[in-house]
mmCIF file as gemmi writes it, N, C-alpha and C atoms, coordinates in Angstrom:
data_model
loop_
_atom_site.group_PDB
_atom_site.id
_atom_site.type_symbol
_atom_site.label_atom_id
_atom_site.label_alt_id
_atom_site.label_comp_id
_atom_site.label_asym_id
_atom_site.label_entity_id
_atom_site.label_seq_id
_atom_site.pdbx_PDB_ins_code
_atom_site.Cartn_x
_atom_site.Cartn_y
_atom_site.Cartn_z
_atom_site.occupancy
_atom_site.B_iso_or_equiv
_atom_site.pdbx_formal_charge
_atom_site.auth_seq_id
_atom_site.auth_asym_id
_atom_site.pdbx_PDB_model_num
ATOM 1 N N . MET Axp A 1 ? 0.845 -1.174 0 1 0 ? 1 A 1
ATOM 2 C CA . MET Axp A 1 ? 0 0 0 1 0 ? 1 A 1
ATOM 3 C C . MET Axp A 1 ? 0.893 1.24 0 1 0 ? 1 A 1
ATOM 4 N N . PHE Axp A 2 ? 0.444 2.23 -0.716 1 0 ? 2 A 1
ATOM 5 C CA . PHE Axp A 2 ? 1.167 3.477 -0.901 1 0 ? 2 A 1
ATOM 6 C C . PHE Axp A 2 ? 0.342 4.594 -0.273 1 0 ? 2 A 1
ATOM 7 N N . LYS Axp A 3 ? 0.98 5.593 0.296 1 0 ? 3 A 1
ATOM 8 C CA . LYS Axp A 3 ? 0.275 6.733 0.9 1 0 ? 3 A 1
ATOM 9 C C . LYS Axp A 3 ? 0.387 7.945 -0.025 1 0 ? 3 A 1
ATOM 10 N N . TYR Axp A 4 ? -0.682 8.744 -0.063 1 0 ? 4 A 1
ATOM 11 C CA . TYR Axp A 4 ? -0.718 9.95 -0.886 1 0 ? 4 A 1
ATOM 12 C C . TYR Axp A 4 ? -1.536 10.997 -0.151 1 0 ? 4 A 1
ATOM 13 N N . GLU Axp A 5 ? -1.155 12.257 -0.275 1 0 ? 5 A 1
ATOM 14 C CA . GLU Axp A 5 ? -1.906 13.339 0.368 1 0 ? 5 A 1
ATOM 15 C C . GLU Axp A 5 ? -2.58 14.182 -0.701 1 0 ? 5 A 1
ATOM 16 N N . LEU Axp A 6 ? -3.903 14.185 -0.671 1 0 ? 6 A 1
ATOM 17 C CA . LEU Axp A 6 ? -4.696 14.946 -1.627 1 0 ? 6 A 1
ATOM 18 C C . LEU Axp A 6 ? -4.744 16.408 -1.196 1 0 ? 6 A 1
ATOM 19 N N . MET Axp A 7 ? -4.541 17.311 -2.151 1 0 ? 7 A 1
ATOM 20 C CA . MET Axp A 7 ? -4.635 18.742 -1.878 1 0 ? 7 A 1
ATOM 21 C C . MET Axp A 7 ? -5.018 19.447 -3.172 1 0 ? 7 A 1
ATOM 22 N N . GLY Axp A 8 ? -5.378 20.725 -3.044 1 0 ? 8 A 1
ATOM 23 C CA . GLY Axp A 8 ? -5.585 21.533 -4.234 1 0 ? 8 A 1
ATOM 24 C C . GLY Axp A 8 ? -7.022 21.655 -4.696 1 0 ? 8 A 1
ATOM 25 N N . ALA Axp A 9 ? -7.158 22.029 -5.963 1 0 ? 9 A 1
ATOM 26 C CA . ALA Axp A 9 ? -8.441 22.388 -6.549 1 0 ? 9 A 1
ATOM 27 C C . ALA Axp A 9 ? -9.341 21.181 -6.784 1 0 ? 9 A 1
ATOM 28 N N . LEU Axp A 10 ? -10.638 21.449 -6.611 1 0 ? 10 A 1
ATOM 29 C CA . LEU Axp A 10 ? -11.7 20.502 -6.937 1 0 ? 10 A 1
ATOM 30 C C . LEU Axp A 10 ? -12.635 21.185 -7.926 1 0 ? 10 A 1
ATOM 31 N N . ARG Axp A 11 ? -13.632 20.479 -8.39 1 0 ? 11 A 1
ATOM 32 C CA . ARG Axp A 11 ? -14.653 21.049 -9.275 1 0 ? 11 A 1
ATOM 33 C C . ARG Axp A 11 ? -15.487 22.089 -8.547 1 0 ? 11 A 1
ATOM 34 N N . GLU Axp A 12 ? -16.224 22.849 -9.331 1 0 ? 12 A 1
ATOM 35 C CA . GLU Axp A 12 ? -17.222 23.792 -8.83 1 0 ? 12 A 1
ATOM 36 C C . GLU Axp A 12 ? -16.629 24.859 -7.913 1 0 ? 12 A 1
ATOM 37 N N . GLY Axp A 13 ? -15.39 25.239 -8.186 1 0 ? 13 A 1
ATOM 38 C CA . GLY Axp A 13 ? -14.761 26.286 -7.402 1 0 ? 13 A 1
ATOM 39 C C . GLY Axp A 13 ? -14.433 25.903 -5.975 1 0 ? 13 A 1
ATOM 40 N N . ARG Axp A 14 ? -14.306 24.64 -5.715 1 0 ? 14 A 1
ATOM 41 C CA . ARG Axp A 14 ? -13.979 24.173 -4.363 1 0 ? 14 A 1
ATOM 42 C C . ARG Axp A 14 ? -12.525 23.744 -4.301 1 0 ? 14 A 1
ATOM 43 N N . ARG Axp A 15 ? -12.013 23.654 -3.08 1 0 ? 15 A 1
ATOM 44 C CA . ARG Axp A 15 ? -10.633 23.229 -2.843 1 0 ? 15 A 1
ATOM 45 C C . ARG Axp A 15 ? -10.577 22.287 -1.654 1 0 ? 15 A 1
ATOM 46 N N . VAL Axp A 16 ? -9.56 21.454 -1.653 1 0 ? 16 A 1
ATOM 47 C CA . VAL Axp A 16 ? -9.283 20.629 -0.48 1 0 ? 16 A 1
ATOM 48 C C . VAL Axp A 16 ? -8.658 21.547 0.557 1 0 ? 16 A 1
ATOM 49 N N . ARG Axp A 17 ? -9.195 21.495 1.759 1 0 ? 17 A 1
ATOM 50 C CA . ARG Axp A 17 ? -8.681 22.302 2.875 1 0 ? 17 A 1
ATOM 51 C C . ARG Axp A 17 ? -7.545 21.501 3.519 1 0 ? 17 A 1
ATOM 52 N N . GLY Axp A 18 ? -6.327 21.977 3.405 1 0 ? 18 A 1
ATOM 53 C CA . GLY Axp A 18 ? -5.197 21.253 3.966 1 0 ? 18 A 1
ATOM 54 C C . GLY Axp A 18 ? -4.849 20.034 3.132 1 0 ? 18 A 1
ATOM 55 N N . LEU Axp A 19 ? -4.602 18.939 3.792 1 0 ? 19 A 1
ATOM 56 C CA . LEU Axp A 19 ? -4.242 17.685 3.13 1 0 ? 19 A 1
ATOM 57 C C . LEU Axp A 19 ? -5.189 16.579 3.584 1 0 ? 19 A 1
ATOM 58 N N . VAL Axp A 20 ? -5.621 15.758 2.649 1 0 ? 20 A 1
ATOM 59 C CA . VAL Axp A 20 ? -6.445 14.588 2.974 1 0 ? 20 A 1
ATOM 60 C C . VAL Axp A 20 ? -5.59 13.359 2.696 1 0 ? 20 A 1
ATOM 61 N N . PRO Axp A 21 ? -5.212 12.619 3.747 1 0 ? 21 A 1
ATOM 62 C CA . PRO Axp A 21 ? -4.401 11.427 3.515 1 0 ? 21 A 1
ATOM 63 C C . PRO Axp A 21 ? -5.21 10.321 2.84 1 0 ? 21 A 1
ATOM 64 N N . LEU Axp A 22 ? -4.601 9.729 1.825 1 0 ? 22 A 1
ATOM 65 C CA . LEU Axp A 22 ? -5.238 8.646 1.089 1 0 ? 22 A 1
ATOM 66 C C . LEU Axp A 22 ? -4.338 7.412 1.1 1 0 ? 22 A 1
ATOM 67 N N . ALA Axp A 23 ? -4.978 6.267 1.107 1 0 ? 23 A 1
ATOM 68 C CA . ALA Axp A 23 ? -4.272 5.003 0.892 1 0 ? 23 A 1
ATOM 69 C C . ALA Axp A 23 ? -4.458 4.641 -0.574 1 0 ? 23 A 1
ATOM 70 N N . VAL Axp A 24 ? -3.415 4.141 -1.181 1 0 ? 24 A 1
ATOM 71 C CA . VAL Axp A 24 ? -3.447 3.777 -2.604 1 0 ? 24 A 1
ATOM 72 C C . VAL Axp A 24 ? -3.065 2.312 -2.734 1 0 ? 24 A 1
ATOM 73 N N . ILE Axp A 25 ? -3.906 1.566 -3.418 1 0 ? 25 A 1
ATOM 74 C CA . ILE Axp A 25 ? -3.644 0.15 -3.66 1 0 ? 25 A 1
ATOM 75 C C . ILE Axp A 25 ? -3.552 -0.061 -5.169 1 0 ? 25 A 1
ATOM 76 N N . PHE Axp A 26 ? -2.446 -0.632 -5.593 1 0 ? 26 A 1
ATOM 77 C CA . PHE Axp A 26 ? -2.227 -0.92 -7.007 1 0 ? 26 A 1
ATOM 78 C C . PHE Axp A 26 ? -2.534 -2.39 -7.264 1 0 ? 26 A 1
ATOM 79 N N . ASP Axp A 27 ? -3.566 -2.647 -8.031 1 0 ? 27 A 1
ATOM 80 C CA . ASP Axp A 27 ? -3.885 -3.996 -8.491 1 0 ? 27 A 1
ATOM 81 C C . ASP Axp A 27 ? -3.484 -4.095 -9.955 1 0 ? 27 A 1
ATOM 82 N N . PRO Axp A 28 ? -3.391 -5.29 -10.492 1 0 ? 28 A 1
ATOM 83 C CA . PRO Axp A 28 ? -2.998 -5.407 -11.895 1 0 ? 28 A 1
ATOM 84 C C . PRO Axp A 28 ? -3.943 -4.674 -12.864 1 0 ? 28 A 1
ATOM 85 N N . GLU Axp A 29 ? -5.22 -4.602 -12.544 1 0 ? 29 A 1
ATOM 86 C CA . GLU Axp A 29 ? -6.178 -4.014 -13.473 1 0 ? 29 A 1
ATOM 87 C C . GLU Axp A 29 ? -6.714 -2.651 -13.054 1 0 ? 29 A 1
ATOM 88 N N . GLU Axp A 30 ? -6.433 -2.221 -11.805 1 0 ? 30 A 1
ATOM 89 C CA . GLU Axp A 30 ? -6.949 -0.935 -11.353 1 0 ? 30 A 1
ATOM 90 C C . GLU Axp A 30 ? -6.132 -0.397 -10.191 1 0 ? 30 A 1
ATOM 91 N N . VAL Axp A 31 ? -6.327 0.889 -9.965 1 0 ? 31 A 1
ATOM 92 C CA . VAL Axp A 31 ? -5.732 1.561 -8.809 1 0 ? 31 A 1
ATOM 93 C C . VAL Axp A 31 ? -6.891 2.051 -7.953 1 0 ? 31 A 1
ATOM 94 N N . VAL Axp A 32 ? -6.839 1.774 -6.656 1 0 ? 32 A 1
ATOM 95 C CA . VAL Axp A 32 ? -7.896 2.19 -5.728 1 0 ? 32 A 1
ATOM 96 C C . VAL Axp A 32 ? -7.292 3.201 -4.754 1 0 ? 32 A 1
ATOM 97 N N . VAL Axp A 33 ? -7.976 4.352 -4.613 1 0 ? 33 A 1
ATOM 98 C CA . VAL Axp A 33 ? -7.576 5.334 -3.606 1 0 ? 33 A 1
ATOM 99 C C . VAL Axp A 33 ? -8.719 5.472 -2.613 1 0 ? 33 A 1
ATOM 100 N N . SER Axp A 34 ? -8.385 5.592 -1.325 1 0 ? 34 A 1
ATOM 101 C CA . SER Axp A 34 ? -9.431 5.707 -0.315 1 0 ? 34 A 1
ATOM 102 C C . SER Axp A 34 ? -8.931 6.518 0.868 1 0 ? 34 A 1
ATOM 103 N N . GLU Axp A 35 ? -9.89 7.145 1.559 1 0 ? 35 A 1
ATOM 104 C CA . GLU Axp A 35 ? -9.567 7.843 2.798 1 0 ? 35 A 1
ATOM 105 C C . GLU Axp A 35 ? -10.096 6.982 3.934 1 0 ? 35 A 1
ATOM 106 N N . SER Axp A 36 ? -9.501 7.141 5.105 1 0 ? 36 A 1
ATOM 107 C CA . SER Axp A 36 ? -9.794 6.194 6.184 1 0 ? 36 A 1
ATOM 108 C C . SER Axp A 36 ? -10.903 6.626 7.138 1 0 ? 36 A 1
ATOM 109 N N . THR Axp A 37 ? -11.322 7.882 7.108 1 0 ? 37 A 1
ATOM 110 C CA . THR Axp A 37 ? -12.325 8.331 8.068 1 0 ? 37 A 1
ATOM 111 C C . THR Axp A 37 ? -13.689 7.737 7.769 1 0 ? 37 A 1
ATOM 112 N N . PHE Axp A 38 ? -14.154 7.873 6.527 1 0 ? 38 A 1
ATOM 113 C CA . PHE Axp A 38 ? -15.453 7.32 6.135 1 0 ? 38 A 1
ATOM 114 C C . PHE Axp A 38 ? -15.333 6.299 5.009 1 0 ? 38 A 1
ATOM 115 N N . HIS Axp A 39 ? -14.111 5.918 4.68 1 0 ? 39 A 1
ATOM 116 C CA . HIS Axp A 39 ? -13.833 4.873 3.7 1 0 ? 39 A 1
ATOM 117 C C . HIS Axp A 39 ? -14.405 5.2 2.319 1 0 ? 39 A 1
ATOM 118 N N . MET Axp A 40 ? -14.423 6.476 1.978 1 0 ? 40 A 1
ATOM 119 C CA . MET Axp A 40 ? -14.802 6.858 0.615 1 0 ? 40 A 1
ATOM 120 C C . MET Axp A 40 ? -13.643 6.467 -0.29 1 0 ? 40 A 1
ATOM 121 N N . HIS Axp A 41 ? -13.96 6.008 -1.478 1 0 ? 41 A 1
ATOM 122 C CA . HIS Axp A 41 ? -12.913 5.527 -2.36 1 0 ? 41 A 1
ATOM 123 C C . HIS Axp A 41 ? -13.307 5.731 -3.819 1 0 ? 41 A 1
ATOM 124 N N . ALA Axp A 42 ? -12.318 5.557 -4.68 1 0 ? 42 A 1
ATOM 125 C CA . ALA Axp A 42 ? -12.526 5.603 -6.127 1 0 ? 42 A 1
ATOM 126 C C . ALA Axp A 42 ? -11.48 4.699 -6.758 1 0 ? 42 A 1
ATOM 127 N N . SER Axp A 43 ? -11.779 4.256 -7.964 1 0 ? 43 A 1
ATOM 128 C CA . SER Axp A 43 ? -10.807 3.423 -8.669 1 0 ? 43 A 1
ATOM 129 C C . SER Axp A 43 ? -10.812 3.781 -10.152 1 0 ? 43 A 1
ATOM 130 N N . ALA Axp A 44 ? -9.693 3.481 -10.79 1 0 ? 44 A 1
ATOM 131 C CA . ALA Axp A 44 ? -9.525 3.732 -12.223 1 0 ? 44 A 1
ATOM 132 C C . ALA Axp A 44 ? -8.32 2.918 -12.696 1 0 ? 44 A 1
ATOM 133 N N . PRO Axp A 45 ? -8.104 2.86 -14.001 1 0 ? 45 A 1
ATOM 134 C CA . PRO Axp A 45 ? -6.976 2.071 -14.513 1 0 ? 45 A 1
ATOM 135 C C . PRO Axp A 45 ? -5.597 2.601 -14.126 1 0 ? 45 A 1
ATOM 136 N N . THR Axp A 46 ? -5.467 3.933 -13.924 1 0 ? 46 A 1
ATOM 137 C CA . THR Axp A 46 ? -4.17 4.509 -13.579 1 0 ? 46 A 1
ATOM 138 C C . THR Axp A 46 ? -4.283 5.342 -12.304 1 0 ? 46 A 1
ATOM 139 N N . PHE Axp A 47 ? -3.122 5.614 -11.689 1 0 ? 47 A 1
ATOM 140 C CA . PHE Axp A 47 ? -3.104 6.421 -10.473 1 0 ? 47 A 1
ATOM 141 C C . PHE Axp A 47 ? -3.665 7.828 -10.699 1 0 ? 47 A 1
ATOM 142 N N . PRO Axp A 48 ? -3.215 8.577 -11.731 1 0 ? 48 A 1
ATOM 143 C CA . PRO Axp A 48 ? -3.786 9.915 -11.935 1 0 ? 48 A 1
ATOM 144 C C . PRO Axp A 48 ? -5.301 9.893 -12.149 1 0 ? 48 A 1
ATOM 145 N N . GLU Axp A 49 ? -5.789 8.906 -12.879 1 0 ? 49 A 1
ATOM 146 C CA . GLU Axp A 49 ? -7.235 8.804 -13.105 1 0 ? 49 A 1
ATOM 147 C C . GLU Axp A 49 ? -7.978 8.471 -11.811 1 0 ? 49 A 1
ATOM 148 N N . ALA Axp A 50 ? -7.397 7.624 -10.977 1 0 ? 50 A 1
ATOM 149 C CA . ALA Axp A 50 ? -8.035 7.267 -9.711 1 0 ? 50 A 1
ATOM 150 C C . ALA Axp A 50 ? -8.114 8.479 -8.784 1 0 ? 50 A 1
ATOM 151 N N . VAL Axp A 51 ? -7.05 9.278 -8.743 1 0 ? 51 A 1
ATOM 152 C CA . VAL Axp A 51 ? -7.063 10.485 -7.913 1 0 ? 51 A 1
ATOM 153 C C . VAL Axp A 51 ? -8.103 11.467 -8.434 1 0 ? 51 A 1
ATOM 154 N N . GLN Axp A 52 ? -8.162 11.655 -9.754 1 0 ? 52 A 1
ATOM 155 C CA . GLN Axp A 52 ? -9.157 12.564 -10.329 1 0 ? 52 A 1
ATOM 156 C C . GLN Axp A 52 ? -10.577 12.071 -10.049 1 0 ? 52 A 1
ATOM 157 N N . THR Axp A 53 ? -10.798 10.787 -10.162 1 0 ? 53 A 1
ATOM 158 C CA . THR Axp A 53 ? -12.116 10.223 -9.87 1 0 ? 53 A 1
ATOM 159 C C . THR Axp A 53 ? -12.464 10.431 -8.399 1 0 ? 53 A 1
ATOM 160 N N . PHE Axp A 54 ? -11.481 10.285 -7.514 1 0 ? 54 A 1
ATOM 161 C CA . PHE Axp A 54 ? -11.722 10.526 -6.093 1 0 ? 54 A 1
ATOM 162 C C . PHE Axp A 54 ? -12.092 11.987 -5.85 1 0 ? 54 A 1
ATOM 163 N N . ARG Axp A 55 ? -11.404 12.907 -6.496 1 0 ? 55 A 1
ATOM 164 C CA . ARG Axp A 55 ? -11.733 14.336 -6.375 1 0 ? 55 A 1
ATOM 165 C C . ARG Axp A 55 ? -13.19 14.578 -6.777 1 0 ? 55 A 1
ATOM 166 N N . GLU Axp A 56 ? -13.602 13.988 -7.88 1 0 ? 56 A 1
ATOM 167 C CA . GLU Axp A 56 ? -14.974 14.143 -8.36 1 0 ? 56 A 1
ATOM 168 C C . GLU Axp A 56 ? -15.966 13.508 -7.393 1 0 ? 56 A 1
ATOM 169 N N . THR Axp A 57 ? -15.603 12.37 -6.841 1 0 ? 57 A 1
ATOM 170 C CA . THR Axp A 57 ? -16.464 11.68 -5.883 1 0 ? 57 A 1
ATOM 171 C C . THR Axp A 57 ? -16.684 12.534 -4.641 1 0 ? 57 A 1
ATOM 172 N N . LEU Axp A 58 ? -15.637 13.18 -4.148 1 0 ? 58 A 1
ATOM 173 C CA . LEU Axp A 58 ? -15.789 14.049 -2.973 1 0 ? 58 A 1
ATOM 174 C C . LEU Axp A 58 ? -16.818 15.149 -3.218 1 0 ? 58 A 1
ATOM 175 N N . VAL Axp A 59 ? -16.707 15.822 -4.348 1 0 ? 59 A 1
ATOM 176 C CA . VAL Axp A 59 ? -17.626 16.917 -4.661 1 0 ? 59 A 1
ATOM 177 C C . VAL Axp A 59 ? -19.037 16.381 -4.886 1 0 ? 59 A 1
ATOM 178 N N . ASP Axp A 60 ? -19.163 15.284 -5.614 1 0 ? 60 A 1
ATOM 179 C CA . ASP Axp A 60 ? -20.483 14.706 -5.86 1 0 ? 60 A 1
ATOM 180 C C . ASP Axp A 60 ? -21.159 14.3 -4.555 1 0 ? 60 A 1
ATOM 181 N N . TYR Axp A 61 ? -20.4 13.681 -3.669 1 0 ? 61 A 1
ATOM 182 C CA . TYR Axp A 61 ? -20.982 13.223 -2.41 1 0 ? 61 A 1
ATOM 183 C C . TYR Axp A 61 ? -21.354 14.402 -1.52 1 0 ? 61 A 1
ATOM 184 N N . LEU Axp A 62 ? -20.505 15.432 -1.49 1 0 ? 62 A 1
ATOM 185 C CA . LEU Axp A 62 ? -20.829 16.637 -0.729 1 0 ? 62 A 1
ATOM 186 C C . LEU Axp A 62 ? -22.127 17.254 -1.255 1 0 ? 62 A 1
ATOM 187 N N . ASN Axp A 63 ? -22.26 17.376 -2.574 1 0 ? 63 A 1
ATOM 188 C CA . ASN Axp A 63 ? -23.474 17.947 -3.16 1 0 ? 63 A 1
ATOM 189 C C . ASN Axp A 63 ? -24.705 17.12 -2.805 1 0 ? 63 A 1
ATOM 190 N N . LEU Axp A 64 ? -24.575 15.805 -2.872 1 0 ? 64 A 1
ATOM 191 C CA . LEU Axp A 64 ? -25.693 14.914 -2.559 1 0 ? 64 A 1
ATOM 192 C C . LEU Axp A 64 ? -26.128 15.076 -1.1 1 0 ? 64 A 1
ATOM 193 N N . LEU Axp A 65 ? -25.176 15.06 -0.181 1 0 ? 65 A 1
ATOM 194 C CA . LEU Axp A 65 ? -25.519 15.181 1.235 1 0 ? 65 A 1
ATOM 195 C C . LEU Axp A 65 ? -26.061 16.569 1.568 1 0 ? 65 A 1
ATOM 196 N N . GLU Axp A 66 ? -25.511 17.603 0.948 1 0 ? 66 A 1
ATOM 197 C CA . GLU Axp A 66 ? -26.036 18.953 1.183 1 0 ? 66 A 1
ATOM 198 C C . GLU Axp A 66 ? -27.487 19.07 0.711 1 0 ? 66 A 1
ATOM 199 N N . ALA Axp A 67 ? -27.798 18.44 -0.409 1 0 ? 67 A 1
ATOM 200 C CA . ALA Axp A 67 ? -29.16 18.5 -0.939 1 0 ? 67 A 1
ATOM 201 C C . ALA Axp A 67 ? -30.155 17.785 -0.032 1 0 ? 67 A 1
ATOM 202 N N . ARG Axp A 68 ? -29.669 16.845 0.753 1 0 ? 68 A 1
ATOM 203 C CA . ARG Axp A 68 ? -30.551 16.055 1.62 1 0 ? 68 A 1
ATOM 204 C C . ARG Axp A 68 ? -30.3 16.311 3.108 1 0 ? 68 A 1
ATOM 205 N N . CYS Axp A 69 ? -29.636 17.418 3.431 1 0 ? 69 A 1
ATOM 206 C CA . CYS Axp A 69 ? -29.203 17.647 4.814 1 0 ? 69 A 1
ATOM 207 C C . CYS Axp A 69 ? -30.349 17.66 5.817 1 0 ? 69 A 1
ATOM 208 N N . GLU Axp A 70 ? -31.544 18.02 5.395 1 0 ? 70 A 1
ATOM 209 C CA . GLU Axp A 70 ? -32.685 18.074 6.315 1 0 ? 70 A 1
ATOM 210 C C . GLU Axp A 70 ? -33.134 16.685 6.78 1 0 ? 70 A 1
ATOM 211 N N . THR Axp A 71 ? -32.814 15.655 6.007 1 0 ? 71 A 1
ATOM 212 C CA . THR Axp A 71 ? -33.325 14.315 6.313 1 0 ? 71 A 1
ATOM 213 C C . THR Axp A 71 ? -32.225 13.304 6.646 1 0 ? 71 A 1
ATOM 214 N N . LEU Axp A 72 ? -30.995 13.763 6.812 1 0 ? 72 A 1
ATOM 215 C CA . LEU Axp A 72 ? -29.893 12.836 7.072 1 0 ? 72 A 1
ATOM 216 C C . LEU Axp A 72 ? -29.947 12.299 8.498 1 0 ? 72 A 1
ATOM 217 N N . GLY Axp A 73 ? -29.599 11.033 8.627 1 0 ? 73 A 1
ATOM 218 C CA . GLY Axp A 73 ? -29.423 10.448 9.95 1 0 ? 73 A 1
ATOM 219 C C . GLY Axp A 73 ? -28.081 10.884 10.523 1 0 ? 73 A 1
ATOM 220 N N . MET Axp A 74 ? -27.778 10.411 11.716 1 0 ? 74 A 1
ATOM 221 C CA . MET Axp A 74 ? -26.571 10.842 12.408 1 0 ? 74 A 1
ATOM 222 C C . MET Axp A 74 ? -25.295 10.491 11.64 1 0 ? 74 A 1
ATOM 223 N N . ALA Axp A 75 ? -25.204 9.271 11.122 1 0 ? 75 A 1
ATOM 224 C CA . ALA Axp A 75 ? -23.977 8.855 10.432 1 0 ? 75 A 1
ATOM 225 C C . ALA Axp A 75 ? -23.714 9.712 9.199 1 0 ? 75 A 1
ATOM 226 N N . LEU Axp A 76 ? -24.743 9.969 8.4 1 0 ? 76 A 1
ATOM 227 C CA . LEU Axp A 76 ? -24.55 10.791 7.207 1 0 ? 76 A 1
ATOM 228 C C . LEU Axp A 76 ? -24.353 12.258 7.555 1 0 ? 76 A 1
ATOM 229 N N . SER Axp A 77 ? -24.955 12.727 8.634 1 0 ? 77 A 1
ATOM 230 C CA . SER Axp A 77 ? -24.698 14.086 9.106 1 0 ? 77 A 1
ATOM 231 C C . SER Axp A 77 ? -23.235 14.234 9.523 1 0 ? 77 A 1
ATOM 232 N N . ASP Axp A 78 ? -22.699 13.213 10.179 1 0 ? 78 A 1
ATOM 233 C CA . ASP Axp A 78 ? -21.285 13.215 10.548 1 0 ? 78 A 1
ATOM 234 C C . ASP Axp A 78 ? -20.403 13.235 9.303 1 0 ? 78 A 1
ATOM 235 N N . GLN Axp A 79 ? -20.796 12.482 8.285 1 0 ? 79 A 1
ATOM 236 C CA . GLN Axp A 79 ? -20.02 12.457 7.048 1 0 ? 79 A 1
ATOM 237 C C . GLN Axp A 79 ? -20.084 13.81 6.341 1 0 ? 79 A 1
ATOM 238 N N . LEU Axp A 80 ? -21.232 14.451 6.359 1 0 ? 80 A 1
ATOM 239 C CA . LEU Axp A 80 ? -21.355 15.782 5.772 1 0 ? 80 A 1
ATOM 240 C C . LEU Axp A 80 ? -20.458 16.771 6.524 1 0 ? 80 A 1
ATOM 241 N N . ALA Axp A 81 ? -20.45 16.703 7.839 1 0 ? 81 A 1
ATOM 242 C CA . ALA Axp A 81 ? -19.579 17.575 8.634 1 0 ? 81 A 1
ATOM 243 C C . ALA Axp A 81 ? -18.108 17.322 8.29 1 0 ? 81 A 1
ATOM 244 N N . TYR Axp A 82 ? -17.745 16.068 8.124 1 0 ? 82 A 1
ATOM 245 C CA . TYR Axp A 82 ? -16.377 15.733 7.731 1 0 ? 82 A 1
ATOM 246 C C . TYR Axp A 82 ? -16.045 16.349 6.377 1 0 ? 82 A 1
ATOM 247 N N . LEU Axp A 83 ? -16.942 16.187 5.406 1 0 ? 83 A 1
ATOM 248 C CA . LEU Axp A 83 ? -16.685 16.753 4.076 1 0 ? 83 A 1
ATOM 249 C C . LEU Axp A 83 ? -16.551 18.275 4.149 1 0 ? 83 A 1
ATOM 250 N N . HIS Axp A 84 ? -17.373 18.929 4.954 1 0 ? 84 A 1
ATOM 251 C CA . HIS Axp A 84 ? -17.239 20.378 5.13 1 0 ? 84 A 1
ATOM 252 C C . HIS Axp A 84 ? -15.887 20.73 5.772 1 0 ? 84 A 1
ATOM 253 N N . SER Axp A 85 ? -15.351 19.833 6.586 1 0 ? 85 A 1
ATOM 254 C CA . SER Axp A 85 ? -14.077 20.117 7.241 1 0 ? 85 A 1
ATOM 255 C C . SER Axp A 85 ? -12.882 19.96 6.293 1 0 ? 85 A 1
ATOM 256 N N . VAL Axp A 86 ? -13.046 19.203 5.212 1 0 ? 86 A 1
ATOM 257 C CA . VAL Axp A 86 ? -11.923 18.984 4.287 1 0 ? 86 A 1
ATOM 258 C C . VAL Axp A 86 ? -12.101 19.676 2.942 1 0 ? 86 A 1
ATOM 259 N N . ILE Axp A 87 ? -13.288 20.25 2.683 1 0 ? 87 A 1
ATOM 260 C CA . ILE Axp A 87 ? -13.542 20.928 1.418 1 0 ? 87 A 1
ATOM 261 C C . ILE Axp A 87 ? -14 22.349 1.705 1 0 ? 87 A 1
ATOM 262 N N . GLU Axp A 88 ? -13.428 23.296 0.978 1 0 ? 88 A 1
ATOM 263 C CA . GLU Axp A 88 ? -13.832 24.698 1.125 1 0 ? 88 A 1
ATOM 264 C C . GLU Axp A 88 ? -14.149 25.287 -0.233 1 0 ? 88 A 1
ATOM 265 N N . ASP Axp A 89 ? -14.952 26.334 -0.244 1 0 ? 89 A 1
ATOM 266 C CA . ASP Axp A 89 ? -15.191 27.086 -1.467 1 0 ? 89 A 1
ATOM 267 C C . ASP Axp A 89 ? -13.957 27.943 -1.727 1 0 ? 89 A 1
ATOM 268 N N . ALA Axp A 90 ? -13.513 27.947 -2.968 1 0 ? 90 A 1
ATOM 269 C CA . ALA Axp A 90 ? -12.296 28.705 -3.309 1 0 ? 90 A 1
ATOM 270 C C . ALA Axp A 90 ? -12.565 30.195 -3.379 1 0 ? 90 A 1
């Protein structure tokens, strides 16, 4: 397993706040990147593609949870709070 720290720009004018540590697993057919707090992950054929897919997944998941924030249970509310702590508007 390889470690990587995600930082920088995201879609929709957002940015990673600080560094998000990721675990990277290289399989023969794909690369999987994941964070350990809520085990969000993404995969793709190459490392750069997997990181980009993970960036997109973070924004998509934040948008989804924000749209449903009125009806979220405790676990998803905690995940939304986590995403707000690692993602900022640029």
